[in-house]
C-alpha positions as CSV (number, residue, x, y, z in Angstrom):
1,X,180.8,107.3,64.5
2,X,178.3,108.5,67.1
3,X,175.4,107.6,64.7
4,X,176.7,104.0,64.5
5,X,177.1,103.9,68.3
6,X,173.6,105.2,68.8
7,X,172.2,102.5,66.4
8,X,174.1,99.8,68.3
9,X,172.7,101.0,71.6
10,X,169.2,101.2,70.3
11,X,169.5,97.6,68.9
12,X,170.8,96.4,72.2
13,X,168.0,98.1,74.1
14,X,165.4,96.6,71.7
15,X,166.9,93.1,72.3
16,X,166.7,93.7,76.1
17,X,163.1,94.7,75.9
18,X,162.2,91.6,73.8
19,X,164.2,89.4,76.3
20,X,162.2,90.9,79.2
21,X,158.9,90.4,77.4
22,X,159.9,86.8,76.5
23,X,160.6,86.0,80.1
24,X,157.2,87.4,81.1
25,X,155.6,85.4,78.3
26,X,157.3,82.3,79.5
27,X,156.2,82.9,83.1
28,X,152.6,83.4,82.0
29,X,152.7,80.3,79.6
30,X,151.7,82.6,76.8
31,X,153.7,80.5,74.3
32,X,154.9,83.5,72.3
33,X,158.4,83.3,70.8
34,X,160.7,86.3,70.5
35,X,159.8,86.9,66.9
36,X,156.1,86.9,67.6
37,X,156.6,89.2,70.6
38,X,158.6,91.6,68.4
39,X,155.7,91.7,65.9
40,X,153.1,92.2,68.6
41,X,155.2,95.0,70.2
42,X,155.5,96.8,66.8
43,X,151.8,96.5,66.1
44,X,151.0,98.0,69.5
45,X,153.5,100.8,69.1
46,X,151.8,101.5,65.8
47,X,148.4,101.9,67.3
48,X,146.9,98.4,67.4
49,X,144.6,97.9,70.4
50,X,146.4,95.3,72.7
51,X,143.1,93.7,73.7
52,X,142.0,93.3,70.1
53,X,145.5,91.8,69.3
54,X,145.2,89.3,72.1
55,X,141.7,88.3,70.9
56,X,143.1,87.7,67.4
57,X,145.9,85.6,68.7
58,X,143.5,83.5,70.8
59,X,141.2,83.0,67.8
60,X,144.1,82.0,65.6
61,X,145.4,79.5,68.2
62,X,141.9,78.1,68.5
63,X,141.6,77.7,64.7
64,X,145.0,76.1,64.5
65,X,144.1,73.6,67.2
66,X,140.9,72.7,65.3
67,X,142.9,72.1,62.1
68,X,145.4,70.0,64.0
69,X,142.6,68.0,65.5
70,X,141.0,67.4,62.1
71,X,144.3,66.4,60.5
72,X,145.0,64.0,63.4
73,X,141.5,62.5,62.9
74,X,142.0,62.2,59.2
75,X,139.3,64.7,58.4
76,X,139.3,67.1,55.4
77,X,140.5,70.6,56.3
78,X,138.8,73.4,54.5
């Protein structure tokens, strides 16, 4: 029973951490949802450089915005 209790406590703590990071993300207008934050935290915990991760996220957003712009203009997207 203690093992199930420990797992429940760990899950609750993880949710609290994600909630805090989501609040910070919202305050900073980072536009990261809870799922994305969870993935980013896992990547960082597993050794991914946070600055490199931030750079990748910025580049992906820039690329996505370019695609949206092209679609809105009726251009072909490659």
